[in-house]
C-alpha positions as CSV (number, residue, x, y, z in Angstrom):
1,M,-144.1,0.8,136.8
2,V,-146.6,-1.7,135.2
3,Y,-145.2,-1.0,131.8
4,S,-141.7,-1.7,133.1
5,F,-142.9,-5.0,134.6
6,A,-144.5,-5.9,131.3
7,L,-141.3,-5.3,129.4
8,L,-139.4,-7.3,132.0
9,V,-141.8,-10.3,131.6
10,G,-141.8,-10.0,127.8
11,G,-138.0,-9.6,127.7
12,T,-137.4,-12.8,129.7
13,G,-140.4,-14.8,128.4
14,A,-139.8,-14.4,124.7
15,P,-136.4,-16.1,124.7
16,L,-137.8,-18.9,126.9
17,A,-140.7,-19.3,124.6
18,G,-138.4,-19.4,121.6
19,W,-136.3,-22.1,123.2
20,I,-139.3,-24.2,124.0
21,V,-140.6,-24.0,120.4
22,D,-137.1,-24.9,119.1
23,R,-136.7,-27.8,121.5
24,F,-140.2,-29.2,121.9
25,G,-142.3,-27.6,119.1
26,L,-145.2,-25.2,119.0
27,R,-147.7,-27.7,120.6
28,A,-145.7,-27.8,123.8
29,L,-145.6,-24.1,124.1
30,T,-149.4,-24.0,123.5
31,V,-150.0,-26.6,126.2
32,I,-147.9,-24.7,128.6
33,G,-149.6,-21.4,127.8
34,M,-153.1,-22.9,128.2
35,S,-152.1,-24.5,131.5
36,A,-150.7,-21.2,132.8
37,A,-153.8,-19.3,131.7
38,A,-156.0,-21.8,133.5
39,L,-154.0,-21.6,136.7
40,A,-154.0,-17.8,136.6
41,T,-157.8,-17.8,136.1
42,A,-158.3,-20.0,139.1
43,S,-156.0,-17.9,141.3
44,A,-157.7,-14.7,140.2
45,S,-161.1,-16.1,141.2
46,Q,-159.8,-17.2,144.6
47,V,-158.3,-13.8,145.3
48,R,-161.6,-12.1,144.5
49,R,-163.6,-14.3,146.9
50,P,-164.3,-13.0,150.4
51,V,-162.3,-14.5,153.3
52,Y,-163.3,-18.1,153.9
53,D,-165.3,-18.3,157.1
54,S,-168.0,-21.0,156.7
55,S,-166.1,-23.6,158.7
56,V,-164.8,-21.5,161.5
57,A,-166.6,-23.4,164.3
58,Q,-166.7,-26.8,162.7
59,W,-164.2,-28.2,165.2
60,R,-166.9,-28.1,167.8
61,H,-168.4,-31.2,166.3
62,Y,-165.3,-33.0,167.5
63,A,-165.0,-31.4,170.9
64,A,-165.6,-34.8,172.7
65,Q,-162.8,-36.5,170.8
66,L,-160.5,-33.5,171.3
67,A,-161.1,-33.3,175.1
68,T,-158.0,-35.5,175.9
69,L,-155.8,-33.4,173.7
70,S,-157.2,-30.2,175.2
71,D,-156.6,-31.4,178.7
72,A,-153.0,-32.4,177.9
73,L,-152.3,-29.0,176.3
74,A,-153.8,-27.2,179.3
75,S,-151.7,-29.1,181.8
76,A,-148.6,-28.2,179.7
77,G,-149.6,-24.5,180.1
78,I,-150.8,-24.1,176.5
79,A,-154.0,-22.1,176.3
80,L,-156.4,-22.7,173.6
């Protein structure tokens, strides 16, 4: 399955890469490739991180300012 996916990506990516080189030059393809690699690297590190939970109760610092909203929602039957 992975091999098939690699063939699919290569089969669609190679003509696109050729068109970019023909139209814009090798430098444009290099910049696009480097940008894609940087984005993939950032995404991979975000996926490997544990679930973000350091700000779970930070809203409590604003409880006094949110009291009016909380009361309005409660009177409308919306439980928080």
